[in-house]
C-alpha positions as CSV (number, residue, x, y, z in Angstrom):
1,M,51.8,113.1,196.1
2,S,51.0,114.9,193.2
3,N,48.9,113.2,190.2
4,K,49.1,116.7,188.3
5,I,53.0,117.0,187.7
6,Q,53.6,117.4,184.0
7,F,57.1,118.0,183.0
8,Y,58.7,118.1,179.4
9,N,60.3,114.8,178.2
10,T,63.3,115.4,175.6
11,L,62.8,111.8,174.6
12,T,59.2,112.5,173.2
13,R,59.6,116.0,172.7
14,Q,56.3,117.1,174.7
15,K,54.8,117.4,177.9
16,E,54.0,114.7,180.0
17,S,52.6,113.4,183.2
18,F,55.3,112.2,186.0
19,S,54.7,109.4,187.8
20,P,58.0,107.5,189.5
21,I,58.5,103.6,188.4
22,H,58.9,102.9,192.2
23,Q,55.7,104.3,194.6
24,N,56.9,107.4,196.3
25,E,60.4,107.4,195.1
26,V,61.9,109.2,192.8
27,R,65.4,108.1,191.3
28,M,67.0,110.7,189.7
29,Y,70.8,111.2,187.8
30,S,72.8,114.5,186.9
31,C,75.4,115.0,184.9
32,G,78.3,116.2,187.1
33,P,81.0,118.8,186.1
34,T,84.2,117.8,184.4
35,V,86.8,119.0,187.6
36,Y,89.8,120.3,185.5
37,D,88.9,124.1,185.9
38,Y,86.4,126.2,187.7
39,A,83.0,126.0,186.6
40,H,81.5,128.9,184.8
41,I,78.1,130.6,185.4
42,G,77.0,128.8,182.0
43,N,77.5,125.6,183.6
44,L,75.7,126.6,187.2
45,R,72.6,127.1,185.2
46,A,72.0,122.9,184.8
47,Y,72.6,122.6,188.7
48,I,70.2,125.5,189.6
49,F,67.4,123.8,187.6
50,A,68.5,120.4,188.8
51,D,67.7,121.9,192.3
52,I,64.6,123.7,191.8
53,L,63.1,119.9,190.0
54,Q,64.7,118.0,193.2
55,K,62.6,120.8,195.7
56,T,59.8,120.6,193.9
57,L,59.6,116.7,194.0
58,E,60.6,116.6,197.4
59,Y,57.5,119.6,197.9
60,F,55.0,117.1,196.7
61,G,55.7,114.6,199.6
62,Y,58.3,112.2,197.0
63,K,61.5,110.8,198.6
64,V,64.5,111.8,195.7
65,K,67.2,109.8,195.4
66,R,69.7,111.9,193.4
67,V,72.8,110.8,192.2
68,M,75.4,113.2,190.4
69,N,78.8,111.7,189.0
70,I,82.3,113.8,189.3
71,T,84.2,113.6,185.9
72,D,87.9,113.1,186.8
73,I,88.6,111.0,184.1
74,G,88.1,110.1,180.5
75,H,86.6,113.7,179.0
76,L,88.3,114.3,175.7
77,S,88.2,117.5,174.1
78,S,86.4,116.3,171.1
79,D,83.0,114.9,170.1
80,A,84.9,112.4,167.8
81,D,86.7,110.4,170.7
82,S,90.2,112.1,169.9
83,G,92.0,115.1,171.3
84,E,93.4,115.9,175.1
85,D,91.7,114.8,178.0
86,K,90.7,117.4,180.1
87,M,92.0,116.3,183.2
88,T,95.3,116.1,181.2
89,K,94.8,119.6,180.0
90,G,94.2,121.3,183.7
91,L,97.7,119.4,184.9
92,L,99.7,120.6,181.6
93,R,97.7,124.2,182.2
94,E,99.0,124.4,185.9
95,G,102.1,122.6,185.4
96,K,101.8,119.4,187.4
97,E,103.4,116.1,186.5
98,L,101.3,114.0,184.6
99,T,100.1,111.0,188.0
100,L,97.0,109.5,188.4
101,E,97.6,111.1,191.8
102,N,97.9,114.5,190.5
103,M,95.0,114.0,188.3
104,R,92.6,113.0,191.5
105,I,94.7,115.8,193.7
106,L,93.4,118.7,190.8
107,A,89.9,116.8,190.6
108,E,89.3,117.5,194.6
109,F,90.2,121.2,194.3
110,Y,88.0,122.1,191.9
111,T,85.2,119.6,193.5
112,E,85.7,122.1,196.9
113,K,85.4,125.1,194.5
114,F,82.6,123.7,192.8
115,K,80.5,122.9,195.9
116,Q,81.4,126.3,197.3
117,D,79.7,127.9,194.3
118,I,76.8,125.7,194.5
119,T,76.4,126.2,197.9
120,K,76.4,130.0,197.4
121,L,73.7,129.5,194.9
122,N,71.3,127.8,197.5
123,I,71.7,124.6,195.4
124,K,71.2,121.3,197.9
125,I,74.3,119.3,197.5
126,P,73.6,115.7,196.2
127,K,74.2,113.2,198.6
128,A,75.2,110.6,196.9
129,L,78.4,112.8,194.8
130,Y,81.0,110.5,193.2
131,Y,84.3,110.7,191.4
132,A,84.0,108.6,188.1
133,S,87.8,107.1,188.6
134,D,86.3,105.6,191.8
135,Y,84.4,102.9,190.0
136,I,86.6,102.0,186.8
137,K,85.7,98.1,187.7
138,E,81.8,98.9,187.2
139,D,83.0,100.8,183.9
140,I,84.7,97.5,182.8
141,E,82.0,95.5,184.0
142,L,79.5,97.2,182.0
143,I,82.1,96.9,178.5
144,K,82.3,93.1,179.2
145,E,78.4,92.9,179.2
146,L,78.2,94.8,175.8
147,E,81.4,92.6,174.7
148,K,79.4,89.3,175.8
149,K,76.5,90.8,173.3
150,N,78.8,92.0,170.3
151,Y,78.2,95.5,170.5
152,V,81.7,96.2,170.6
153,Y,84.5,96.1,168.5
154,K,88.2,96.8,169.4
155,T,90.6,99.1,167.1
156,K,94.1,100.5,167.1
157,D,93.0,103.5,170.0
158,G,90.3,102.0,171.6
159,V,87.2,99.8,172.2
160,Y,84.0,101.6,170.3
161,F,80.2,100.7,170.4
162,D,79.0,99.9,167.1
163,T,76.0,101.9,166.6
164,S,74.8,100.2,163.6
165,K,73.6,97.1,165.9
166,M,70.8,99.6,168.0
167,E,68.3,100.0,165.7
168,D,66.7,103.3,167.1
169,Y,70.2,104.8,168.2
170,G,69.8,108.7,168.2
171,I,65.8,108.2,169.3
172,L,67.1,111.1,172.0
173,W,67.0,113.6,169.7
174,G,64.9,112.3,166.9
175,G,65.4,109.3,165.5
176,K,68.2,106.9,164.0
177,R,71.1,108.6,162.3
178,N,71.2,106.2,159.5
179,H,74.8,107.4,159.1
180,D,73.9,110.6,157.7
181,E,77.2,112.6,157.4
182,S,75.5,115.6,157.7
183,Y,74.7,114.4,161.2
184,A,77.7,112.6,162.3
185,R,81.0,113.6,164.4
186,V,83.6,113.7,162.5
187,V,86.0,110.6,161.6
188,E,89.4,111.0,162.8
189,N,89.6,107.0,163.2
190,R,89.3,105.2,159.7
191,E,89.1,102.1,161.7
192,K,85.7,102.9,163.0
193,K,83.0,101.2,161.6
194,N,80.6,103.9,161.8
195,A,81.0,107.7,161.5
196,E,78.6,107.7,164.9
197,D,80.3,104.7,166.7
198,F,81.8,106.0,170.0
199,A,84.4,104.9,172.3
200,V,83.5,102.8,175.6
201,W,87.5,102.6,176.2
202,K,90.2,104.2,175.3
203,F,93.9,103.6,175.1
204,S,97.0,104.9,176.8
205,T,99.6,105.7,174.4
206,E,103.3,104.1,175.0
207,D,105.3,107.4,174.8
208,G,102.9,109.0,177.1
209,S,101.6,111.4,174.6
210,A,98.1,113.1,174.3
211,S,97.7,112.1,171.0
212,S,95.1,109.3,171.8
213,G,93.6,112.0,174.6
214,N,94.8,109.9,177.7
215,V,98.5,109.7,179.0
216,L,97.9,107.8,181.7
217,G,95.7,104.9,182.3
218,F,94.1,101.9,184.5
219,P,94.4,98.5,183.4
220,S,91.5,96.7,181.7
221,P,90.8,93.4,179.5
222,W,91.5,95.2,176.4
223,G,94.7,97.1,177.3
224,N,95.9,99.8,179.5
225,G,93.7,103.2,179.1
226,F,90.7,104.8,180.5
227,P,86.5,104.5,180.2
228,G,85.0,106.7,177.9
229,W,83.2,109.6,178.9
230,H,80.1,108.3,178.1
231,I,80.2,105.1,180.0
232,E,81.1,106.3,183.4
233,C,77.6,107.8,183.8
234,S,75.3,104.7,182.5
235,A,77.5,102.9,184.8
236,M,77.6,104.7,188.1
237,G,73.6,105.3,187.5
238,I,73.0,101.3,187.1
239,K,75.2,100.8,190.0
240,F,72.9,103.7,192.6
241,L,69.5,103.5,190.8
242,G,68.9,100.2,188.9
243,A,68.8,99.1,185.1
244,Q,65.8,101.7,184.7
245,F,65.4,105.3,186.4
246,D,63.0,108.1,186.1
247,I,64.5,111.7,185.8
248,H,68.4,112.0,184.3
249,T,68.9,115.9,183.6
250,G,71.6,117.8,181.6
251,G,72.5,120.9,179.3
252,I,71.1,120.5,176.0
253,D,74.3,119.9,174.4
254,H,74.4,116.4,175.8
255,I,71.4,115.8,174.0
256,S,72.8,114.2,170.8
257,T,76.1,112.8,172.1
258,H,76.7,112.1,175.7
259,H,73.1,111.2,176.4
260,T,72.3,109.7,173.2
261,N,75.2,107.4,174.1
262,E,74.0,106.5,177.2
263,I,70.7,105.3,176.3
264,A,72.6,102.9,173.6
265,Q,75.5,101.4,175.7
266,S,72.7,100.9,179.2
267,E,69.9,99.9,177.0
268,C,71.9,97.3,175.0
269,A,74.0,96.3,177.9
270,T,71.0,95.3,180.0
271,G,68.2,94.5,177.9
272,K,65.6,96.9,179.3
273,K,64.2,100.0,177.7
274,P,63.7,102.8,178.5
275,F,67.2,103.5,180.3
276,V,65.3,106.3,181.8
277,K,61.4,107.6,181.4
278,F,62.3,111.4,181.9
279,W,65.0,113.1,179.8
280,M,65.1,116.7,181.5
281,H,67.7,119.9,179.6
282,N,68.3,123.1,180.5
283,E,68.9,125.8,177.9
284,F,72.3,127.8,177.6
285,V,73.3,131.1,178.8
286,D,74.8,132.8,176.3
287,T,77.1,136.0,176.2
288,G,76.2,138.0,173.0
289,G,74.5,135.3,171.1
290,T,77.6,132.8,172.1
291,K,77.4,129.5,174.3
292,M,79.7,130.5,177.3
293,A,82.4,127.5,176.7
294,K,85.4,127.6,178.8
295,S,86.9,126.2,176.0
296,D,86.3,129.6,174.2
297,K,87.8,131.3,176.9
298,N,84.4,133.6,177.0
299,F,83.2,132.6,180.6
300,L,82.2,134.1,183.6
301,R,83.2,132.4,187.5
302,L,80.1,133.0,190.2
303,Q,83.2,135.0,191.6
304,S,83.6,137.6,188.8
305,L,79.7,138.9,190.0
306,I,80.8,138.5,193.5
307,D,83.6,140.9,192.1
308,K,81.3,143.3,191.2
309,N,79.2,143.3,194.6
310,I,76.5,141.1,193.1
311,N,74.7,138.5,195.8
312,P,75.1,135.1,193.7
313,I,71.0,134.5,194.8
314,S,70.3,137.6,192.6
315,Y,71.8,135.1,189.4
316,R,69.7,132.7,190.9
317,F,66.5,134.9,190.7
318,W,67.5,136.1,187.2
319,L,67.4,132.9,185.7
320,L,64.2,131.8,187.6
321,M,62.4,134.9,185.8
322,A,62.8,132.2,182.8
323,S,62.0,129.0,181.6
324,Y,64.6,126.1,182.5
325,R,64.0,125.6,178.6
326,T,64.1,129.0,177.5
327,K,67.5,130.3,176.4
328,V,68.9,133.2,178.0
329,N,71.8,136.1,176.7
330,F,73.6,137.2,179.9
331,V,74.2,141.0,179.9
332,W,75.6,143.0,183.3
333,E,72.7,145.3,183.2
334,A,70.0,142.7,183.2
335,L,71.4,141.1,186.3
336,E,71.9,144.4,187.7
337,S,68.1,144.5,187.4
338,A,67.4,141.5,189.1
339,E,69.6,142.1,191.6
340,T,67.8,145.3,192.4
341,A,64.3,143.8,192.1
342,L,65.7,141.2,194.8
343,K,66.1,143.5,197.3
344,R,63.1,145.3,196.9
345,L,61.6,141.6,197.9
346,Y,63.6,141.7,200.6
347,G,62.8,144.9,201.5
348,L,59.0,144.6,201.5
349,Y,59.9,140.6,203.9
350,A,61.4,142.4,206.2
351,S,58.6,144.9,206.6
352,L,56.3,142.3,207.6
353,G,57.7,142.0,211.3
354,K,58.9,139.3,212.9
355,K,55.5,137.2,213.4
356,V,55.0,133.8,211.4
357,G,51.4,133.2,210.7
358,K,49.6,130.4,208.7
359,I,50.3,129.4,204.7
360,D,47.3,131.1,202.3
361,K,45.9,127.9,200.9
362,N,44.9,129.5,197.7
363,Y,48.7,131.0,197.2
364,Q,50.0,128.1,198.0
365,Q,47.7,125.9,195.2
366,K,48.4,128.2,192.7
367,F,52.1,128.5,193.3
368,R,51.7,124.2,193.2
369,D,50.0,124.7,190.0
370,Y,53.0,127.1,188.6
371,L,55.5,124.1,189.8
372,E,53.3,121.1,188.1
373,D,53.4,123.0,184.8
374,D,56.9,121.6,184.0
375,L,58.7,123.6,186.9
376,D,57.1,127.3,185.8
377,T,59.5,129.4,187.8
378,P,58.4,132.8,186.0
379,H,55.0,132.7,186.8
380,A,55.8,131.5,190.4
381,L,57.7,134.1,191.0
382,S,55.2,136.9,189.6
383,L,52.6,135.2,192.2
384,L,55.6,136.1,194.9
385,W,55.3,139.4,193.9
386,D,51.2,139.6,193.7
387,L,51.4,138.0,197.6
388,F,53.4,140.9,198.5
389,K,50.8,143.7,197.1
390,D,47.8,141.5,198.3
391,E,46.0,143.5,201.0
392,N,43.6,141.0,201.9
393,I,46.3,138.8,203.6
394,S,47.9,139.9,207.3
395,D,51.5,140.2,207.2
396,A,51.9,137.3,209.2
397,N,50.4,134.9,206.7
398,K,52.1,136.5,203.9
399,K,55.8,135.9,206.0
400,A,54.4,132.2,206.5
401,T,53.5,131.9,202.4
402,V,56.9,133.6,201.4
403,L,58.9,131.0,203.2
404,D,56.2,128.1,201.8
405,F,57.5,129.2,198.2
406,D,61.0,129.8,199.2
407,K,61.8,126.1,200.1
408,I,61.5,125.9,196.4
409,L,62.8,129.6,194.7
410,G,65.8,129.2,197.4
411,L,66.2,133.1,197.4
412,G,67.3,133.1,201.3
413,F,64.5,134.8,202.8
414,E,64.4,132.5,205.8
415,N,68.2,133.4,206.8
416,L,67.7,137.2,205.5
417,K,69.0,139.9,208.3
418,E,67.6,142.5,208.8
419,I,68.0,144.9,206.3
420,K,69.4,148.5,207.7
421,K,69.0,151.7,205.9
422,I,72.7,153.0,205.7
423,I,72.7,156.9,205.7
424,I,75.2,157.9,203.1
425,P,76.9,161.5,205.0
426,K,76.0,164.5,203.0
427,K,79.6,164.9,202.1
428,I,80.0,161.3,200.6
429,Q,76.8,162.3,198.4
430,K,78.3,165.7,197.0
431,L,81.4,164.2,196.0
432,A,79.2,161.3,194.1
433,E,77.2,164.1,192.7
434,E,80.3,165.4,191.1
435,R,81.7,162.2,190.2
436,E,78.5,161.9,188.3
437,Q,79.0,165.4,186.5
438,A,82.8,164.4,185.8
439,R,81.4,161.4,184.3
440,L,78.8,163.3,182.0
441,D,81.2,165.9,181.2
442,K,83.5,162.7,179.9
443,D,86.1,164.2,182.6
444,Y,87.5,160.5,183.3
445,K,90.7,161.6,185.0
446,K,88.6,163.7,187.5
447,S,86.2,160.9,187.9
448,D,88.7,158.8,189.3
449,E,89.8,160.8,191.5
450,L,86.9,161.3,193.1
451,R,85.7,157.6,193.2
452,K,89.1,157.4,195.2
453,K,88.2,160.1,197.6
454,I,85.0,158.2,198.4
455,N,86.7,155.1,199.0
456,S,89.1,156.7,201.3
457,F,85.9,157.6,203.3
458,G,84.9,153.9,203.4
459,Y,82.5,154.3,200.4
460,G,82.2,152.9,197.0
461,V,80.6,153.6,194.1
462,K,79.0,151.1,191.5
463,D,77.9,152.8,188.0
464,T,74.7,150.9,186.5
465,A,72.8,151.5,183.6
466,S,70.4,153.7,185.0
467,E,72.0,155.3,187.9
468,Q,75.1,155.6,190.4
469,K,74.8,153.8,193.6
470,I,76.7,154.1,196.9
471,F,77.4,151.6,199.2
472,K,79.2,150.9,202.3
473,I,82.7,149.5,201.8
């Protein structure tokens, strides 16, 4: 165990010393995907971050009990508790009949695709991975508790949490909103008592339209409908981790609404504060200064990288070059540079031979120090380069130390196959040189013809910002 770990806590807006509520066990909840479509690489940053966090805690000797939800109901397109249910949107997009059975089929399909993506990124899939639609009973019980304590009220379109009843509502992002319209979500339901009030249960419409964000529904004491998106995470977190637990992770877009509302309904229902000791959030992946989002159709899937012959682990490596709390701007040139650097690391590792010696304690301690400082992966990666260059350490001990680091970094050194140098035939090199000259001359027709000729011999070419790369197809 380590008593030196410090994590940045969104709740207090500062780094704090970490220790779990239950000795030697960390209870952790990660907001999972809404499975109406493929995950984009911006989404995947949240799971790389949570993976590093979990593996770090385990590295320091803690048992980690981690829960992740799969949202397959109740997530509306607007923070104002209106708009289309995202799962319904997915069914309509794919031309499927609007039934609960089809909703689950859709959810299971995209959950499997999500699992495949995170596996390619060397992310450890949480054992406790639960569909929200399997815990409607727990949602209803939690809402009943809020109703008994007079924290909720009913309108024509649902049951809402009365934020005026909670003195410190909004504490996660900096204090009570005091009903300031500049911070309030858009008020589309005029029956709401306060602009910030949020739905814990939304009713289905009689005609089956999506005007309330729901088309189908589950029975409840208040009427047929769906649980609110926020209530799902509270109910599942409390069921599996208790009324209070150690860490809750998610993207920074969850701070002002989703996680703020989780705190409100959980603490008011259980009477225990804090609901979570440490709230930890990762920053966005931007494209040209804009947050990557499926709703804006400006997102890239992990498959988009694979289609460009880029190893998914290069994306993990690129993200670890920045703090999880630093916004990063995705550009292909940066990712390609990261891949080049990763391949160099692989080459250095391959050159160490087969013998595995002992972990160098000096380097291991420095590595631990960086992890203890709010998961400082940029410095940890810099240390990895220093280790490879250190001539005072035997190759066998270097190998053991790299493998120790990789328990956290997840760059795949342990499963690395022997790197064989591909010898490019001279005729292919000559064709590639001719193609490069054609590109410089802006003779793109000739360039394409030469590419096809190179392909016909079983080789491919990839243009990067700095050079033309030849590879075996």
